[in-house]
Backbone as CSV, one residue per row, in Angstrom:
resi,resn,N_x,N_y,N_z,CA_x,CA_y,CA_z,C_x,C_y,C_z
1,MET,-124.647,40.713,-12.346,-125.347,39.787,-11.463,-124.702,39.791,-10.079
2,ASN,-125.539,39.750,-9.055,-125.040,39.787,-7.685,-124.883,38.373,-7.132
3,ILE,-123.981,37.605,-7.720,-123.743,36.241,-7.265,-122.844,36.275,-6.034
4,ARG,-123.314,35.674,-4.939,-122.571,35.676,-3.683,-122.134,34.283,-3.247
5,LEU,-122.489,33.264,-4.030,-122.081,31.886,-3.724,-122.083,31.078,-5.013
6,LEU,-121.018,30.312,-5.220,-120.927,29.383,-6.354,-120.905,27.962,-5.797
7,VAL,-121.784,27.103,-6.322,-121.861,25.710,-5.870,-121.592,24.787,-7.053
8,LEU,-120.723,23.811,-6.841,-120.300,22.913,-7.912,-120.536,21.458,-7.570
9,ASP,-121.043,20.717,-8.525,-120.963,19.266,-8.507,-119.508,18.874,-8.787
10,ILE,-119.147,17.643,-8.438,-117.766,17.203,-8.693,-117.667,16.404,-9.993
11,ASP,-118.185,15.164,-9.991,-117.979,14.257,-11.121,-118.793,14.676,-12.342
12,GLY,-118.098,14.809,-13.475,-118.756,15.222,-14.697,-118.908,16.722,-14.822
13,THR,-118.553,17.428,-13.755,-118.665,18.889,-13.739,-117.295,19.508,-13.489
14,MET,-116.783,19.301,-12.276,-115.477,19.847,-11.936,-114.339,18.912,-12.345
15,VAL,-114.590,17.614,-12.337,-113.574,16.646,-12.771,-114.187,15.668,-13.762
16,GLY,-113.362,15.215,-14.688,-113.788,14.246,-15.692,-113.189,12.882,-15.433
17,PRO,-112.941,12.117,-16.494,-112.408,10.758,-16.331,-111.087,10.691,-15.576
18,SER,-110.280,11.725,-15.648,-108.976,11.718,-14.963,-109.119,11.794,-13.448
19,ASN,-110.290,12.216,-12.974,-110.542,12.384,-11.534,-109.697,13.496,-10.934
20,GLU,-109.256,14.427,-11.762,-108.457,15.562,-11.309,-109.046,16.861,-11.865
21,ILE,-108.844,17.943,-11.135,-109.323,19.251,-11.583,-108.336,19.827,-12.594
22,ARG,-108.827,20.233,-13.734,-107.955,20.769,-14.775,-107.466,22.170,-14.386
23,PRO,-106.265,22.558,-14.844,-105.649,23.827,-14.426,-106.517,25.052,-14.668
24,ARG,-107.181,25.129,-15.828,-107.992,26.316,-16.120,-109.156,26.439,-15.133
25,VAL,-109.719,25.306,-14.728,-110.816,25.323,-13.759,-110.301,25.773,-12.395
26,LEU,-109.147,25.271,-11.995,-108.554,25.695,-10.721,-108.308,27.204,-10.711
27,GLU,-107.802,27.718,-11.812,-107.528,29.153,-11.893,-108.821,29.963,-11.797
28,ALA,-109.861,29.502,-12.459,-111.137,30.216,-12.421,-111.731,30.211,-11.017
29,LEU,-111.633,29.076,-10.335,-112.170,28.990,-8.973,-111.385,29.883,-8.017
30,ALA,-110.080,29.970,-8.209,-109.270,30.863,-7.383,-109.661,32.320,-7.631
31,ALA,-109.933,32.654,-8.889,-110.326,34.028,-9.222,-111.670,34.378,-8.588
32,VAL,-112.607,33.439,-8.582,-113.909,33.668,-7.947,-113.731,33.980,-6.464
33,GLN,-112.941,33.158,-5.801,-112.760,33.333,-4.362,-111.971,34.594,-4.040
34,SER,-111.104,35.013,-4.954,-110.352,36.251,-4.734,-111.269,37.468,-4.751
35,GLN,-112.463,37.320,-5.332,-113.450,38.394,-5.348,-114.362,38.338,-4.124
36,GLY,-114.071,37.432,-3.209,-114.870,37.315,-1.994,-116.113,36.464,-2.148
37,ILE,-116.206,35.719,-3.240,-117.348,34.836,-3.481,-116.938,33.408,-3.091
38,PRO,-117.550,32.836,-2.067,-117.164,31.486,-1.655,-117.610,30.435,-2.657
39,VAL,-116.887,29.322,-2.684,-117.193,28.193,-3.557,-117.455,26.969,-2.682
40,ALA,-118.571,26.297,-2.924,-118.936,25.113,-2.157,-119.135,23.931,-3.102
41,LEU,-118.929,22.736,-2.571,-119.139,21.509,-3.328,-120.453,20.866,-2.916
42,ALA,-121.206,20.385,-3.909,-122.437,19.631,-3.663,-122.348,18.360,-4.499
43,THR,-122.209,17.224,-3.843,-121.884,15.983,-4.536,-122.661,14.798,-3.985
44,GLY,-122.799,13.785,-4.819,-123.340,12.518,-4.338,-122.288,11.680,-3.655
45,ARG,-121.033,12.073,-3.772,-119.935,11.307,-3.166,-120.044,11.251,-1.649
46,MET,-119.331,10.261,-1.098,-119.127,10.235,0.339,-118.406,11.517,0.752
47,TYR,-118.634,11.934,1.967,-117.935,13.113,2.485,-116.426,12.915,2.396
48,ARG,-115.946,11.771,2.856,-114.499,11.528,2.894,-113.872,11.522,1.505
49,SER,-114.668,11.200,0.486,-114.169,11.194,-0.881,-114.176,12.585,-1.489
50,ALA,-115.026,13.465,-0.966,-115.131,14.822,-1.505,-114.123,15.786,-0.883
51,VAL,-113.631,15.463,0.304,-112.819,16.413,1.068,-111.539,16.819,0.340
52,ARG,-110.929,15.885,-0.389,-109.666,16.259,-1.058,-109.885,17.348,-2.087
53,PHE,-111.036,17.365,-2.744,-111.334,18.425,-3.711,-111.613,19.742,-2.987
54,HIS,-112.266,19.651,-1.847,-112.507,20.838,-1.014,-111.183,21.506,-0.653
55,HIS,-110.215,20.708,-0.230,-108.903,21.254,0.135,-108.162,21.791,-1.091
56,GLN,-108.299,21.079,-2.217,-107.558,21.491,-3.417,-108.011,22.850,-3.921
57,ILE,-109.313,23.124,-3.848,-109.797,24.422,-4.320,-109.768,25.476,-3.213
58,GLN,-109.333,25.060,-2.020,-109.200,25.962,-0.861,-110.539,26.615,-0.505
59,SER,-111.566,25.791,-0.488,-112.900,26.274,-0.132,-112.984,26.559,1.364
60,SER,-113.776,27.545,1.707,-114.025,27.872,3.119,-115.410,27.408,3.567
61,MET,-116.130,26.728,2.690,-117.521,26.355,2.933,-117.665,24.908,3.413
62,PRO,-118.756,24.603,4.110,-119.071,23.200,4.390,-119.281,22.427,3.081
63,VAL,-119.068,21.118,3.140,-119.273,20.243,1.984,-120.675,19.652,2.045
64,ILE,-121.397,19.748,0.942,-122.695,19.084,0.798,-122.422,17.738,0.134
65,SER,-122.533,16.656,0.884,-122.211,15.327,0.360,-123.431,14.418,0.433
66,TYR,-123.292,13.214,-0.152,-124.392,12.240,-0.152,-125.692,12.853,-0.679
67,GLN,-125.623,13.618,-1.749,-126.789,14.281,-2.351,-127.452,15.284,-1.411
68,GLY,-126.740,15.757,-0.409,-127.325,16.703,0.537,-127.693,16.090,1.861
69,ALA,-127.474,14.780,2.018,-127.822,14.119,3.276,-126.863,14.487,4.410
70,LEU,-125.616,14.830,4.072,-124.634,15.227,5.082,-123.990,16.544,4.674
71,ILE,-124.134,17.545,5.522,-123.468,18.834,5.325,-122.503,19.018,6.486
72,LYS,-121.215,19.043,6.171,-120.187,19.053,7.214,-119.045,19.969,6.815
73,ASP,-118.490,20.673,7.787,-117.390,21.605,7.549,-116.050,20.910,7.807
74,PRO,-115.234,20.700,6.766,-113.934,20.050,6.973,-112.981,20.870,7.833
75,LEU,-113.188,22.175,7.904,-112.265,23.026,8.658,-112.505,22.943,10.160
76,THR,-113.759,22.724,10.564,-114.089,22.674,11.996,-114.595,21.316,12.450
77,GLY,-114.992,20.468,11.490,-115.583,19.182,11.839,-117.055,19.280,12.216
78,LYS,-117.623,20.458,12.158,-119.020,20.640,12.552,-119.964,20.022,11.532
79,VAL,-120.924,19.221,12.024,-121.976,18.658,11.183,-123.198,19.574,11.271
80,TYR,-123.562,20.163,10.155,-124.711,21.059,10.126,-126.008,20.292,9.915
81,ARG,-125.903,19.203,9.169,-127.113,18.458,8.845,-126.751,17.017,8.519
82,HIS,-127.526,16.070,9.045,-127.366,14.663,8.666,-128.745,14.024,8.608
83,LEU,-129.155,13.651,7.406,-130.452,13.029,7.174,-130.232,11.592,6.718
84,SER,-130.788,10.627,7.437,-130.543,9.222,7.131,-131.817,8.524,6.662
85,VAL,-131.655,7.275,6.240,-132.771,6.450,5.767,-133.220,5.542,6.906
86,PRO,-134.468,5.595,7.336,-134.940,4.725,8.418,-134.733,3.249,8.080
87,PRO,-134.343,2.422,9.074,-134.081,0.997,8.814,-135.184,0.251,8.073
88,PRO,-136.487,0.431,8.389,-137.509,-0.315,7.634,-137.483,-0.029,6.137
89,LEU,-137.250,1.245,5.774,-137.171,1.588,4.359,-135.904,1.023,3.724
90,ALA,-134.796,1.084,4.444,-133.540,0.537,3.923,-133.662,-0.970,3.716
91,LEU,-134.333,-1.652,4.647,-134.503,-3.099,4.531,-135.404,-3.449,3.352
92,GLY,-136.498,-2.721,3.182,-137.375,-2.976,2.052,-136.684,-2.734,0.724
93,PHE,-135.891,-1.674,0.659,-135.119,-1.353,-0.539,-134.141,-2.486,-0.836
94,LEU,-133.479,-2.973,0.208,-132.528,-4.082,0.063,-133.237,-5.343,-0.424
95,ASP,-134.398,-5.651,0.147,-135.153,-6.836,-0.267,-135.481,-6.779,-1.758
96,TYR,-135.871,-5.617,-2.220,-136.217,-5.479,-3.633,-134.990,-5.719,-4.511
97,LEU,-133.861,-5.141,-4.136,-132.648,-5.254,-4.958,-132.035,-6.644,-4.916
98,GLU,-132.405,-7.429,-3.908,-131.841,-8.775,-3.793,-132.797,-9.854,-4.280
99,GLU,-133.798,-9.470,-5.031,-134.641,-10.474,-5.677,-133.769,-11.333,-6.592
100,PRO,-134.095,-12.629,-6.714,-133.244,-13.542,-7.507,-132.915,-13.039,-8.904
101,SER,-133.851,-12.368,-9.551,-133.610,-11.900,-10.920,-132.599,-10.758,-10.988
102,LEU,-132.348,-10.116,-9.854,-131.447,-8.960,-9.829,-130.121,-9.251,-9.143
103,ARG,-130.085,-10.244,-8.289,-128.936,-10.421,-7.394,-127.601,-10.514,-8.125
104,SER,-127.566,-11.199,-9.261,-126.299,-11.372,-9.971,-125.916,-10.147,-10.800
105,GLU,-126.864,-9.246,-10.988,-126.612,-8.090,-11.852,-126.407,-6.780,-11.093
106,VAL,-126.816,-6.734,-9.840,-126.802,-5.485,-9.088,-125.890,-5.589,-7.876
107,SER,-125.006,-4.617,-7.729,-124.200,-4.474,-6.512,-124.879,-3.438,-5.621
108,ILE,-124.759,-3.628,-4.320,-125.440,-2.746,-3.376,-124.421,-2.127,-2.431
109,HIS,-124.508,-0.823,-2.265,-123.642,-0.094,-1.336,-124.485,0.521,-0.231
110,PHE,-124.091,0.269,1.010,-124.682,0.934,2.172,-123.633,1.881,2.757
111,TYR,-124.066,3.079,3.145,-123.154,4.065,3.717,-123.582,4.377,5.148
112,LEU,-122.716,4.051,6.093,-122.976,4.290,7.513,-121.775,4.992,8.124
113,GLN,-122.028,6.127,8.788,-120.953,6.855,9.464,-119.771,7.133,8.533
114,ASP,-120.079,7.467,7.295,-119.080,7.779,6.259,-118.166,6.590,5.960
115,GLU,-118.693,5.385,6.134,-118.013,4.150,5.752,-118.873,3.432,4.725
116,LEU,-118.222,2.712,3.808,-118.916,1.958,2.775,-119.002,0.489,3.166
117,TYR,-120.212,-0.066,3.115,-120.444,-1.477,3.416,-121.048,-2.157,2.185
118,VAL,-120.483,-3.310,1.832,-120.952,-4.072,0.675,-121.059,-5.543,1.051
119,ARG,-121.838,-6.277,0.255,-121.963,-7.712,0.538,-120.790,-8.495,-0.037
120,GLU,-120.208,-7.975,-1.144,-119.070,-8.636,-1.784,-118.348,-7.613,-2.658
121,MET,-117.145,-7.973,-3.083,-116.378,-7.077,-3.946,-116.665,-7.411,-5.404
122,SER,-117.541,-6.635,-6.028,-117.867,-6.821,-7.439,-116.986,-5.913,-8.291
123,ASN,-117.066,-6.085,-9.607,-116.303,-5.216,-10.504,-116.749,-3.756,-10.367
124,GLN,-118.071,-3.578,-10.216,-118.595,-2.221,-10.063,-118.083,-1.580,-8.773
125,THR,-118.069,-2.363,-7.695,-117.594,-1.847,-6.409,-116.108,-1.514,-6.479
126,ALA,-115.326,-2.391,-7.118,-113.888,-2.155,-7.233,-113.604,-0.871,-8.000
127,SER,-114.336,-0.643,-9.095,-114.152,0.571,-9.880,-114.543,1.803,-9.072
128,TYR,-115.660,1.705,-8.359,-116.118,2.811,-7.524,-115.080,3.161,-6.458
129,CYS,-114.563,2.143,-5.788,-113.614,2.373,-4.697,-112.314,2.983,-5.194
130,GLN,-111.890,2.574,-6.391,-110.668,3.145,-6.951,-110.841,4.636,-7.219
131,ARG,-111.978,5.021,-7.794,-112.200,6.430,-8.109,-112.430,7.247,-6.849
132,SER,-113.107,6.655,-5.869,-113.437,7.381,-4.646,-112.335,7.338,-3.605
133,ALA,-111.337,6.463,-3.799,-110.228,6.299,-2.851,-110.740,5.893,-1.466
134,VAL,-111.624,4.880,-1.450,-112.127,4.353,-0.181,-111.971,2.841,-0.169
135,GLU,-111.883,2.278,1.033,-111.830,0.833,1.210,-113.193,0.368,1.711
136,PRO,-113.802,-0.632,1.045,-115.112,-1.088,1.498,-115.015,-2.053,2.675
137,ASN,-116.078,-2.098,3.457,-116.235,-3.106,4.496,-117.106,-4.213,3.920
138,ILE,-116.539,-5.392,3.715,-117.264,-6.506,3.104,-117.916,-7.320,4.215
139,VAL,-119.253,-7.355,4.217,-119.978,-7.971,5.335,-120.844,-9.149,4.926
140,GLY,-120.887,-9.483,3.637,-121.721,-10.596,3.215,-123.190,-10.198,3.211
141,ASP,-123.879,-10.468,4.305,-125.292,-10.140,4.416,-125.450,-8.726,4.972
142,LEU,-125.934,-7.812,4.151,-126.089,-6.422,4.571,-127.167,-6.254,5.640
143,ARG,-128.004,-7.274,5.808,-129.030,-7.184,6.855,-128.429,-7.119,8.253
144,ARG,-127.187,-7.505,8.362,-126.503,-7.437,9.663,-126.348,-6.007,10.152
145,ILE,-126.382,-5.050,9.241,-126.155,-3.660,9.644,-127.367,-2.771,9.415
146,VAL,-128.489,-3.349,8.984,-129.658,-2.535,8.668,-130.327,-1.983,9.915
147,ASP,-129.943,-2.472,11.097,-130.520,-1.896,12.318,-130.028,-0.469,12.537
148,GLN,-128.935,-0.102,11.847,-128.470,1.277,11.858,-129.113,2.025,10.691
149,GLU,-129.016,3.349,10.722,-129.649,4.149,9.682,-128.617,4.596,8.650
150,PRO,-128.646,4.038,7.444,-127.679,4.452,6.427,-127.929,5.877,5.953
151,THR,-126.845,6.552,5.615,-126.951,7.888,5.025,-127.457,7.796,3.589
152,LYS,-127.043,6.725,2.907,-127.435,6.544,1.510,-127.306,5.071,1.147
153,VAL,-128.104,4.639,0.165,-128.006,3.296,-0.405,-127.905,3.449,-1.918
154,ILE,-126.989,2.712,-2.525,-126.822,2.758,-3.983,-126.955,1.351,-4.567
155,ALA,-127.627,1.258,-5.706,-127.610,0.061,-6.541,-126.760,0.367,-7.763
156,LEU,-125.784,-0.478,-8.053,-124.898,-0.288,-9.198,-125.074,-1.453,-10.158
157,ALA,-125.086,-1.176,-11.448,-125.188,-2.228,-12.459,-124.445,-1.800,-13.708
158,GLU,-123.825,-2.758,-14.371,-123.154,-2.440,-15.630,-124.165,-2.103,-16.714
159,ASP,-125.348,-2.692,-16.627,-126.411,-2.462,-17.602,-127.176,-1.191,-17.228
160,THR,-126.931,-0.106,-17.928,-127.579,1.161,-17.589,-129.087,1.128,-17.851
161,SER,-129.516,0.312,-18.808,-130.955,0.196,-19.051,-131.651,-0.459,-17.868
162,LEU,-130.956,-1.353,-17.171,-131.514,-1.968,-15.967,-131.714,-0.918,-14.884
163,ILE,-130.759,-0.014,-14.736,-130.893,1.063,-13.751,-132.096,1.947,-14.083
164,LYS,-132.291,2.249,-15.359,-133.445,3.057,-15.764,-134.750,2.352,-15.407
165,ARG,-134.804,1.036,-15.671,-136.027,0.283,-15.359,-136.257,0.222,-13.851
166,LEU,-135.171,0.022,-13.094,-135.300,-0.018,-11.644,-135.795,1.307,-11.085
167,LEU,-135.305,2.403,-11.638,-135.721,3.719,-11.160,-137.221,3.911,-11.363
168,VAL,-137.713,3.533,-12.527,-139.148,3.655,-12.804,-139.955,2.781,-11.845
169,LYS,-139.538,1.538,-11.664,-140.271,0.609,-10.795,-140.252,1.064,-9.342
170,LEU,-139.076,1.489,-8.863,-138.963,1.875,-7.462,-139.687,3.181,-7.171
171,ARG,-139.777,4.069,-8.146,-140.552,5.291,-7.941,-142.050,4.987,-7.852
172,ALA,-142.452,3.832,-8.369,-143.840,3.407,-8.208,-144.061,2.743,-6.851
173,VAL,-142.986,2.193,-6.289,-143.071,1.522,-4.981,-142.988,2.531,-3.833
174,TYR,-142.069,3.488,-3.950,-141.816,4.452,-2.875,-142.312,5.838,-3.255
175,GLN,-143.073,6.436,-2.374,-143.547,7.797,-2.577,-142.394,8.787,-2.352
176,PRO,-142.447,9.961,-2.980,-141.377,10.946,-2.786,-141.151,11.324,-1.326
177,GLN,-142.189,11.229,-0.495,-142.022,11.557,0.923,-141.396,10.415,1.721
178,GLU,-141.160,9.259,1.062,-140.510,8.124,1.726,-139.023,8.055,1.391
179,LEU,-138.698,8.111,0.095,-137.315,8.034,-0.364,-137.110,8.994,-1.531
180,TYR,-135.944,9.629,-1.552,-135.527,10.400,-2.717,-134.702,9.464,-3.592
181,LEU,-135.154,9.234,-4.821,-134.491,8.331,-5.756,-133.976,9.119,-6.945
182,THR,-132.713,8.886,-7.311,-132.137,9.624,-8.424,-130.993,8.832,-9.036
183,THR,-130.435,9.347,-10.122,-129.231,8.783,-10.733,-128.183,9.887,-10.828
184,SER,-126.968,9.571,-10.397,-125.868,10.533,-10.492,-124.991,10.246,-11.705
185,VAL,-124.880,8.982,-12.061,-124.282,8.535,-13.321,-125.199,7.432,-13.847
186,PRO,-125.115,7.091,-15.125,-126.106,6.178,-15.693,-126.200,4.799,-15.038
187,ASN,-125.131,4.350,-14.369,-125.201,3.005,-13.765,-125.336,3.031,-12.249
188,PHE,-125.712,4.182,-11.666,-125.967,4.295,-10.226,-127.432,4.673,-10.000
189,LEU,-128.123,3.929,-9.150,-129.429,4.338,-8.651,-129.259,4.622,-7.163
190,GLU,-129.563,5.845,-6.732,-129.260,6.264,-5.373,-130.531,6.570,-4.594
191,ALA,-130.531,6.170,-3.321,-131.678,6.392,-2.444,-131.215,7.086,-1.177
192,THR,-131.904,8.187,-0.832,-131.606,8.913,0.398,-132.908,9.310,1.080
193,ASN,-132.760,9.903,2.243,-133.872,10.521,2.942,-134.601,11.481,1.984
194,PRO,-135.930,11.558,2.032,-136.644,12.412,1.070,-136.296,13.891,1.159
195,ARG,-135.743,14.326,2.299,-135.342,15.730,2.423,-133.891,15.938,2.019
196,ALA,-133.266,14.873,1.515,-131.857,14.957,1.126,-131.729,14.957,-0.387
197,ASN,-131.671,16.134,-0.963,-131.283,16.291,-2.354,-130.438,17.559,-2.437
198,LYS,-129.758,17.742,-3.541,-128.832,18.877,-3.631,-129.543,20.228,-3.553
199,GLY,-130.765,20.281,-4.055,-131.503,21.533,-3.981,-131.737,21.950,-2.543
200,GLN,-132.185,21.013,-1.709,-132.422,21.334,-0.311,-131.109,21.560,0.429
201,GLY,-130.058,20.833,0.015,-128.751,21.052,0.633,-128.211,22.438,0.359
202,VAL,-128.338,22.889,-0.901,-127.869,24.230,-1.264,-128.736,25.286,-0.593
203,ALA,-130.043,25.035,-0.501,-130.929,25.982,0.184,-130.534,26.135,1.649
204,TYR,-130.199,25.025,2.302,-129.781,25.087,3.712,-128.487,25.875,3.851
205,LEU,-127.521,25.582,2.976,-126.234,26.274,3.035,-126.395,27.766,2.769
206,SER,-127.130,28.108,1.733,-127.232,29.512,1.338,-128.117,30.307,2.284
207,GLU,-129.260,29.755,2.691,-130.220,30.515,3.501,-129.924,30.432,4.997
208,GLU,-129.722,29.212,5.498,-129.557,29.038,6.942,-128.160,29.420,7.431
209,ILE,-127.146,29.142,6.625,-125.765,29.394,7.061,-125.269,30.755,6.594
210,LEU,-125.571,31.116,5.337,-125.021,32.349,4.774,-126.035,33.489,4.691
211,GLY,-127.311,33.194,4.855,-128.324,34.249,4.788,-128.536,34.816,3.404
212,LEU,-128.369,33.987,2.373,-128.522,34.431,0.991,-129.885,34.045,0.432
213,LYS,-130.229,34.649,-0.696,-131.438,34.303,-1.425,-131.054,33.477,-2.655
214,PRO,-131.988,32.687,-3.193,-131.666,31.853,-4.361,-131.060,32.640,-5.520
215,GLY,-131.523,33.882,-5.731,-131.012,34.682,-6.832,-129.564,35.084,-6.700
216,GLN,-128.999,34.893,-5.507,-127.595,35.237,-5.273,-126.662,34.026,-5.415
217,VAL,-127.230,32.897,-5.834,-126.464,31.649,-5.910,-126.376,31.164,-7.350
218,MET,-125.188,30.722,-7.741,-124.970,30.087,-9.043,-124.545,28.648,-8.802
219,ALA,-125.117,27.710,-9.562,-124.783,26.293,-9.413,-124.489,25.684,-10.770
220,ILE,-123.590,24.707,-10.770,-123.203,24.013,-11.997,-123.272,22.512,-11.746
221,GLY,-123.956,21.782,-12.646,-124.063,20.332,-12.507,-124.197,19.651,-13.851
222,ASP,-124.169,18.314,-13.819,-124.151,17.573,-15.083,-125.130,16.418,-15.168
223,ASN,-125.844,16.083,-14.069,-126.710,14.912,-14.157,-127.993,15.134,-13.381
224,MET,-128.867,14.119,-13.401,-130.206,14.311,-12.861,-130.222,14.527,-11.351
225,ASN,-129.190,14.121,-10.641,-129.143,14.422,-9.204,-128.838,15.897,-8.942
226,ASP,-128.548,16.653,-10.010,-128.343,18.101,-9.894,-129.609,18.894,-10.224
227,LEU,-130.676,18.202,-10.595,-131.881,18.874,-11.069,-132.451,19.848,-10.041
228,GLU,-132.634,19.386,-8.805,-133.224,20.242,-7.776,-132.326,21.433,-7.461
229,MET,-131.020,21.223,-7.504,-130.068,22.307,-7.258,-130.174,23.375,-8.340
230,LEU,-130.251,22.963,-9.594,-130.354,23.927,-10.685,-131.699,24.647,-10.675
231,ARG,-132.735,23.950,-10.245,-134.042,24.606,-10.139,-134.049,25.657,-9.035
232,TYR,-133.269,25.431,-7.990,-133.267,26.340,-6.843,-132.516,27.638,-7.111
233,THR,-131.387,27.555,-7.790,-130.478,28.699,-7.860,-130.871,29.715,-8.925
234,GLY,-130.456,30.955,-8.704,-130.771,32.032,-9.639,-130.079,31.882,-10.969
235,VAL,-128.832,31.425,-10.946,-128.075,31.160,-12.173,-127.728,29.681,-12.170
236,SER,-128.281,28.944,-13.110,-128.099,27.485,-13.140,-127.431,27.074,-14.440
237,ILE,-126.340,26.322,-14.304,-125.545,25.925,-15.466,-125.552,24.403,-15.588
238,ALA,-125.955,23.908,-16.749,-125.843,22.480,-17.063,-124.620,22.270,-17.938
239,MET,-123.887,21.220,-17.657,-122.698,20.930,-18.450,-123.078,20.355,-19.807
240,GLY,-122.250,20.612,-20.794,-122.442,20.006,-22.102,-122.451,18.494,-21.994
241,GLY,-123.364,17.853,-22.709,-123.486,16.401,-22.635,-124.402,15.928,-21.531
242,SER,-124.927,16.842,-20.722,-125.846,16.458,-19.647,-127.203,16.085,-20.238
243,PRO,-128.048,15.367,-19.478,-129.357,14.953,-20.002,-130.212,16.144,-20.423
244,PRO,-130.993,15.990,-21.476,-131.854,17.081,-21.938,-132.783,17.620,-20.854
245,ASP,-133.279,16.742,-19.978,-134.174,17.200,-18.907,-133.459,18.140,-17.945
246,LEU,-132.161,17.958,-17.777,-131.400,18.873,-16.925,-131.147,20.182,-17.657
247,GLN,-130.760,20.080,-18.921,-130.489,21.284,-19.704,-131.722,22.167,-19.819
248,SER,-132.906,21.552,-19.798,-134.138,22.319,-19.988,-134.431,23.268,-18.831
249,VAL,-133.862,23.021,-17.643,-134.117,23.900,-16.495,-132.978,24.887,-16.275
250,ALA,-131.924,24.785,-17.082,-130.723,25.590,-16.858,-130.821,26.974,-17.495
251,THR,-130.138,27.919,-16.841,-129.977,29.251,-17.418,-129.150,29.190,-18.695
252,TRP,-128.149,28.311,-18.674,-127.197,28.231,-19.787,-126.565,26.851,-19.789
253,VAL,-126.182,26.372,-20.962,-125.490,25.090,-21.098,-124.036,25.367,-21.442
254,ALA,-123.135,24.915,-20.580,-121.705,25.147,-20.754,-121.093,24.065,-21.636
255,PRO,-119.874,24.269,-22.089,-119.147,23.161,-22.736,-118.958,22.005,-21.758
256,GLY,-118.512,20.872,-22.259,-118.329,19.689,-21.423,-117.150,19.808,-20.475
257,VAL,-117.045,18.820,-19.594,-116.004,18.850,-18.564,-114.604,18.840,-19.164
258,GLU,-114.417,18.134,-20.284,-113.101,18.076,-20.909,-112.778,19.340,-21.703
259,GLU,-113.756,20.221,-21.807,-113.540,21.522,-22.460,-113.553,22.650,-21.424
260,ASP,-113.335,22.296,-20.163,-113.269,23.268,-19.069,-114.547,24.078,-18.946
261,GLY,-115.684,23.382,-19.042,-116.973,24.054,-19.005,-117.211,24.885,-17.758
262,VAL,-116.707,24.426,-16.611,-116.856,25.192,-15.373,-116.158,26.541,-15.496
263,ALA,-114.947,26.534,-16.025,-114.203,27.785,-16.192,-114.907,28.717,-17.169
264,VAL,-115.423,28.156,-18.257,-116.122,28.980,-19.257,-117.347,29.637,-18.631
265,ALA,-118.098,28.872,-17.832,-119.297,29.419,-17.182,-118.929,30.503,-16.175
266,ILE,-117.872,30.277,-15.418,-117.424,31.267,-14.439,-117.001,32.553,-15.137
267,GLU,-116.262,32.418,-16.214,-115.822,33.606,-16.960,-117.010,34.386,-17.529
268,LYS,-118.041,33.677,-17.940,-119.209,34.311,-18.558,-120.096,35.007,-17.518
269,PHE,-120.339,34.357,-16.367,-121.342,34.853,-15.428,-120.768,35.552,-14.204
270,ILE,-119.500,35.338,-13.890,-118.933,35.948,-12.682,-117.774,36.872,-13.004
271,LEU,-116.791,36.384,-13.739,-115.587,37.163,-13.981,-115.764,38.175,-15.105
């Protein structure tokens, strides 16, 4: 196979509960790059939260962050692409999530200029910030900042069934050309610009920046926010334990993250 680019999701793919890259995966990624094949990250994380992994794997590629809404090169600081959510849509989304029946159950994250803004510090927010290594800006009423255009908005809830119900309801409220709605983990509902998903982010990186075709790209992911990316690439790998709908579009299903599935896939398809 003529693979000329490898693209990886981070959480649930390259790192597991420990939030660290396992040694076998690091070795496999180094071997890929030693063959002249670049490795890029495509994540729902904030850019600032993804950069440490970019440096750890010694990637030479721009980072695709916020589900593809921000593509930025940590080595030069160049922003290749930034797609935001228009204020009217962000405000309507906020109004829906702050209905009385939801307010006590849902935490809301707004992302502006690679900063996190929240109305209060909830348990969900505290857990998120610890894993992402970011400090939130607590502003009380998020409407104070809606005049700016957020890169992404997230609803977090401990009840994963609530997130599933919200996703169904909000997809009936917002057309795909208005907001891209997805889940990156079972208790996150994420909203971005409709042109911001990992598939379009990888297409921009591979075609516009590197001049590659989809058949020359391999991607690995573990959740539904990776669906468009796996559909785009010539070799698509779903991690073990990923949703059946994701596995159904994959070229191959790798072992899980705790079984070094990324390394196993690299050894099978590249090395």
